[in-house]
Each structure stands twice: as structure tokens, then as C-alpha cells.
N, C-alpha and C positions, 0 to 999 in steps of 0.2 A: 815733560820730555817732548822734543820736537819730532815730527814724523821721520820715519826711516829713510826717506829720500833726501833728507837734509844732511848730506855727507861731506860737503865742502868744508875745508878749514881755511879761515881767513886769518891773516896776521894783522893785529892792530899795531900801528906805529904811532906812538904818542911822542910828540916833540917836547923838549924841555921848555919851560916857560921862563922868560926873563922880563925885567922891567924896562920899558922904553918910554921915557918922559912921563913917568907916573902911571903908565898903562901896562898891564900884564899881556904879553904877546908871545906866541909860539916862536921858538928859534930852531929852525931846521938845520942850522950849521953845527949844532951840538949833537952828540950821540943821543939817539932817541931810544925810548923803552919799547921793545917789541914783545908782543904776547900773542901766542897762537890761540885762536878761538874756534873750536870744532862745532859742528852741528848747524851748518848754514846751507840754505838752498839759494843758488845764485842764478839769476835769469837775465838774459840779454835785454838791454833797453834800446831805444831808438838812438841812432848815431848819425846826426845830420852832418853833411859835408858843406862847408862854406868855401866858395870859390872866388870870392871878391878879393882881388889883389894877391891872393895866395891860396894854396890848397891847405885846408885844415879839416881834420876829421875829429869829431868829439866821440869818444868811446864811453858808453854808459852800461852799467849793470845795476840790477836791483837785487839786494841780498835780504833774505828772510832768515831770521835766526832766533836764538833764545831770548825770552822776555827779559832776562836779567843781564843782558850783554852790557859791558862797560865800554861804551863808545861815545865819543864827543864829536861835535861838528868840526873841531880843530884837529882831529886825528887823521892819519892816513890809513888806508887799508891795502895790504898787499894781497893780490889774488893772481894766481898763475904767473908769479914772478914779476908782476907789474904793480907799481904803486899808484893807487887811486886816491883822490880827495873824496871826503864825505860831502855830498852836495846838500847843504841845509842841515837841519837838526835831525838826529836819529829819531824815528817815530816809534813810540810804544803803541802797539796795536792790541788793545784788550779784546778778550773774547767774552761774550755774554755768559758762557759756561765756565770760562777759565781754562778750558781744555786746550785751546790752540792760541793762547796769547803769545805774541812774539814781537820782535823788534824788526823794523824795516830800515835799511840803509840804501840811499841812492848814491852810487859811486860814479865818478866821472874822471876822465883824463882826456888830454888833447894831443893830437899828432899834427905836426906841421906848423 
């Protein structure tokens, strides 16, 4: 069980997968499977602002949750009403004792 401060619920948004020229790719135009996942601690990440030719803000969060979380790099994560991309592969973070093993997700979205 994850610590008591991990009270956030994330919603995993998994797109349907279709074949595109022999390759399986996510298709966000089709209805996605949405599953609530309780037991997460979500912490703010760095959000750089790119001002070259336009204003752009990258919004980042780091989410720590259950070790058995079913999340893929192609999933979206809804947090506080906003849909984020999973940045890279979800990381399984083992514990030497097994007591605090968890999954780490890097979440990202862009404004502007």
C-alpha cells in the first residue's frame, strides 16, 4: 500500500489501437477507455517557457503511484480536468525492502 499522502486519483485514458500500413498505432479519434486510478502523489515539475517566435509553456507533473499501475507510454493521463501525455516509459521503481516500490509517471502538456 502506498503512503497515506498519495490521495490523488488519476484517470488513465487509453486510445484504441489501429493498424496503419502494417504498424499498430494509437487512434485518439475513436472513443478511448478511461479508468480511474486512486493512490497517487502528484508533484509539480519544471515548466519552461519558450518565447522564440511565440509564447509556449510546457506544463509538467511527476506522479508517484502503485507499483502495479497499468499505464503505457501511449496512454493519456487526466489530472485536475486536463489531459496530459505520458512523457517516456512509465518507470517501475523497486524498493530494496519491497515496502515502498512504486511507479513513476512524467506527465507533460503544452500551452500556446
